C-alpha positions in Angstrom: -137.3 72.9 -5.6 -136.8 69.3 -7.1 -138.0 67.4 -10.2 -141.7 66.3 -9.7 -140.9 62.8 -11.1 -138.3 62.1 -8.4 -138.6 58.6 -6.9 -138.0 58.3 -3.2 -138.7 55.4 -1.0 -137.4 52.7 1.4 -135.7 49.3 1.4 -137.6 46.7 3.0 -136.2 43.4 4.4 -137.9 40.2 3.6 -139.3 39.7 7.0 -141.2 43.2 7.2 -142.1 42.9 3.5 -144.0 39.6 4.3 -145.6 41.3 7.3 -149.2 42.4 6.2 -149.5 45.0 9.0 -146.2 46.6 8.2 -146.9 46.6 4.5 -150.2 48.4 5.0 -148.3 51.1 6.7 -145.9 51.3 3.8 -149.0 51.6 1.4 -150.4 54.4 3.5 -147.2 56.3 3.3 -147.6 56.0 -0.5 -151.3 57.1 -0.4 -150.1 60.2 1.4 -147.4 60.8 -1.2 -144.5 60.5 1.3 -143.0 57.5 -0.7 -143.4 56.3 -4.2 -140.8 53.6 -4.4 -139.8 50.4 -2.5 -137.0 47.9 -2.7 -137.7 44.3 -1.6 -135.3 41.4 -1.1 -135.8 38.5 -3.3 -132.5 36.8 -2.6 -130.4 37.8 0.4 -127.0 37.1 1.7 -128.5 33.9 3.3 -128.9 32.5 -0.2 -132.5 32.1 0.2 -135.2 32.9 -2.2 -137.9 34.7 -0.1 -140.9 34.8 -2.5 -142.6 32.4 -4.7 -144.4 33.6 -7.9 -147.8 34.2 -6.3 -146.3 36.4 -3.5 -144.2 38.4 -5.8 -146.9 39.1 -8.4 -149.2 40.0 -5.4 -146.7 42.7 -4.4 -146.2 43.9 -8.1 -150.0 44.3 -8.4 -150.4 46.1 -5.2 -147.6 48.5 -6.0 -149.1 49.1 -9.4 -152.4 50.1 -7.7 -150.7 52.4 -5.4 -148.3 54.0 -8.0 -145.3 52.6 -6.2 -142.2 51.9 -8.3 -141.2 48.3 -7.4 -137.6 47.2 -7.2 -136.4 43.8 -6.4 -132.9 43.3 -4.9 -130.7 40.2 -5.6 -127.7 39.6 -3.5 -125.2 38.0 -6.2 -122.0 36.6 -4.9 -122.2 36.9 -1.0 -124.1 33.6 -0.4 -124.4 31.6 2.8 -126.6 29.0 1.2 -125.3 27.5 -2.1 -121.7 27.1 -1.2 -122.7 24.8 1.8 -124.5 22.6 -0.9 -122.0 22.9 -3.6 -118.4 23.9 -2.7 -117.2 23.7 -6.2 -119.0 26.9 -6.9 -117.7 28.8 -3.8 -114.4 30.6 -3.0 -112.2 28.1 -1.2 -109.4 28.5 1.3 -105.9 27.8 -0.2 -104.7 26.5 3.3 -107.3 23.8 3.9 -109.5 23.6 0.8 -112.5 24.3 3.0 -115.0 27.1 2.3 -113.3 30.4 2.5 -115.0 32.9 5.0 -114.6 36.6 5.2 -114.2 38.5 8.5 -117.9 38.1 9.3 -117.9 34.4 8.8 -119.8 34.7 5.4 -119.2 32.3 2.5 -119.0 33.5 -1.0 -119.8 32.2 -4.5 -116.9 32.7 -7.0 -117.5 35.6 -9.2 -115.4 34.0 -11.9 -117.7 31.0 -12.3 -120.1 31.3 -15.1 -122.5 28.9 -13.4 -122.8 31.5 -10.6 -123.6 34.1 -13.3 -126.4 32.0 -14.8 -127.7 31.2 -11.2 -128.2 34.8 -10.5 -129.5 35.6 -14.0 -132.2 32.9 -13.6 -133.4 34.5 -10.2 -133.5 37.8 -12.0 -135.6 36.3 -14.9 -138.1 35.0 -12.4 -138.4 38.5 -10.9 -138.8 40.1 -14.3 -141.6 37.6 -15.1 -143.4 38.9 -12.0 -143.6 42.3 -13.4 -141.2 44.1 -11.3 -140.0 47.5 -12.6 -136.3 47.1 -11.8 -133.7 44.7 -10.6 -130.8 45.7 -8.1 -127.8 43.4 -8.3 -126.0 43.9 -5.0 -122.9 42.5 -3.8 -121.9 42.3 -7.5 -118.2 42.3 -6.3 -115.4 40.2 -4.8 -114.8 40.0 -1.1 -113.0 42.8 0.5 -112.6 41.7 4.2 -110.7 38.7 5.7 -107.6 36.8 4.6 -107.9 37.7 0.9 -104.6 36.0 0.1 -106.0 32.7 1.3 -108.8 32.9 -1.4 -108.7 30.2 -4.0 -110.5 31.6 -7.0 -110.6 29.3 -9.9 -110.5 31.5 -13.0 -111.1 29.3 -16.1 -111.8 32.3 -18.5 -108.6 34.0 -17.2 -110.5 37.3 -16.6 -109.6 40.3 -14.6 -112.0 41.0 -11.8 -113.4 44.1 -13.6 -113.8 41.9 -16.8 -115.7 39.2 -14.8 -118.3 41.5 -13.3 -118.7 43.3 -16.7 -119.2 39.9 -18.5 -121.7 38.8 -15.9 -123.7 42.1 -16.5 -123.5 41.6 -20.2 -124.9 38.2 -20.0 -127.7 39.4 -17.7 -128.3 42.3 -20.0 -128.8 40.4 -23.0 -130.9 37.6 -21.3 -133.2 40.1 -19.5 -133.8 42.5 -22.5 -137.0 40.8 -23.6 -138.5 41.5 -20.3 -138.2 45.3 -20.5 -136.9 45.5 -16.9 -134.3 47.8 -15.8 -131.0 46.4 -14.7 -129.0 48.2 -12.0 -125.9 47.1 -10.2 -125.3 48.5 -6.7 -121.8 49.9 -6.1 -119.6 50.9 -3.2 -119.4 54.7 -2.7 -115.7 54.7 -3.2 -116.2 53.5 -6.7 -117.2 57.0 -7.5 -114.1 58.7 -6.2 -111.6 56.1 -7.1 -110.7 55.1 -10.7 -111.3 51.5 -9.7 -111.6 49.5 -6.4 -109.4 46.8 -7.2 -110.2 44.3 -4.4 -113.9 44.3 -5.2 -113.4 44.7 -9.0 -115.9 47.5 -9.4 -115.0 50.0 -12.1 -117.9 52.4 -13.1 -116.8 52.6 -16.8 -116.8 48.9 -17.1 -119.9 48.1 -15.1 -121.9 50.6 -16.8 -121.5 49.3 -20.4 -124.1 46.6 -19.7 -126.4 48.5 -17.2 -129.4 50.8 -17.5 -128.7 52.5 -14.1 -126.1 52.6 -11.4 -127.1 52.6 -7.7 -124.4 54.1 -5.5 -124.2 53.5 -1.8 -122.5 56.6 -0.3 -123.1 56.2 3.3 -121.1 58.7 5.3 -120.3 56.1 8.1 -118.3 54.1 5.6 -115.9 56.9 4.6 -113.0 58.0 6.9 -113.6 60.8 9.3 -111.5 63.2 7.3 -113.1 62.5 3.9 -114.5 65.8 2.6 -113.8 67.1 6.2 -113.6 70.6 4.8 -117.4 70.4 4.2 -117.8 70.6 8.0 -121.5 70.4 9.0 -122.7 69.6 5.5 -120.3 66.7 5.0 -123.1 64.3 4.5 -124.7 66.5 1.8 -121.2 67.1 0.1 -120.4 63.2 -0.1 -123.7 62.5 -1.9 -123.5 65.6 -4.2 -119.9 64.9 -5.2 -120.4 61.0 -5.4 -123.7 61.1 -7.5 -122.2 63.8 -9.6 -119.0 61.9 -10.3 -120.9 58.7 -10.9 -123.4 60.4 -13.5 -120.5 61.9 -15.3 -118.3 58.6 -15.5 -121.1 56.2 -16.2 -123.1 58.4 -18.5 -126.2 56.8 -16.9 -128.9 57.9 -14.6 -128.0 57.5 -10.9 -129.8 56.1 -7.9 -128.6 56.8 -4.4 -128.9 54.6 -1.4 -129.1 56.9 1.8 -127.9 56.0 5.3 -131.0 55.4 7.4 -129.1 53.9 10.4 -127.1 55.4 13.1 -123.7 53.6 12.7 -120.9 56.1 13.3 -123.3 58.9 12.9 -123.2 61.1 16.1 -125.8 63.5 14.8 -128.1 60.8 13.5 -131.7 62.0 13.0 -134.0 63.3 10.3 -131.7 66.2 9.5 -128.8 63.8 8.9 -131.0 61.8 6.4 -132.2 65.0 4.8 -128.7 66.4 4.1 -127.9 63.2 2.3 -131.1 63.3 0.2 -130.6 66.9 -0.7 -127.1 66.3 -1.6 -128.0 63.3 -3.9 -130.9 65.2 -5.6 -128.6 68.3 -6.3 -126.0 65.9 -7.6 -128.5 64.7 -10.1 -129.9 61.5 -8.6 -133.0 59.9 -10.3 -134.1 57.8 -7.4 -133.5 57.9 -3.5 -133.7 54.7 -1.4 -133.3 54.9 2.4 -131.5 52.0 3.9 -132.3 50.7 7.3 -131.7 46.9 7.6 -134.2 46.6 10.4 -136.8 48.7 8.7 -136.9 51.4 11.4 -137.7 54.3 9.6 -139.1 56.9 12.2 -136.4 59.6 11.3 -136.5 58.7 7.6 -140.2 59.2 7.3 -139.9 62.7 9.0 -137.0 63.4 6.6 -139.3 62.6 3.6 -142.1 64.6 4.9 -139.9 67.6 5.0 -138.6 66.9 1.4 -142.3 66.7 0.4 -142.9 70.2 1.8 -139.9 71.6 0.0 -141.1 69.9 -3.3 -144.7 71.0 -2.7 -146.2 67.8 -3.9 
């Protein structure tokens, strides 16, 4: 039914990806042909680098042995670490000149600051040297929640938000070219359907100029309940089919899809809910499927992947 070379797998948070027992279960899934891809955090929203070179190379080697496609995720501008040490690099509050915080209490690095570009690119270079196949730049955006009018965003290059993100990627793309690693920014699902999401600064046509792939996060829970309501029971499938198709057309790149593997605002959550998303993404032309569950609870996801395997007869 689907292409034989399709890559499907799971996102693994840094705690479980350092848990040897958990990882043995992941490798067993690969041995059984259930998955052939993993995404592991290198830098998270905590601002912490979770693996040293030896550890990262060990995972790379194991993935190579198991024929697992290895992706590293780097959270770029949402950062609860560096701003506490160097507030000059952070988004500040206009009112009190303290660190600006979003509605969840998070601090952010200023995406206009080229020092912050360099910082994330250096982390990506470290990953590339450790033989990862691909780097996902997540939170490659400006904040969208909280008192946005209170943000003090120093902008010495006088760039628009879309330009700043494009220039960051241009610098990363050129710097990482020698490593033969794939560069993939992670975008909000709405970036497919809207010309540009202005608050965040994500515009597919700009971002794709210096990217190898686009990863789109089309979680149905994040769209309004009336979005594609006419799709009725297959709304989840329709969101992924339309979102991936549009992103592919607009970017002219291969598209990867993050699938909702958690039950937030999903009254019918289960393996069918996950399967509908996967099928929609594949039919829309996605090259890779990554199921996201922040806690690493993948009972339903694994059942869904087993069903997909049966459909695909591999």
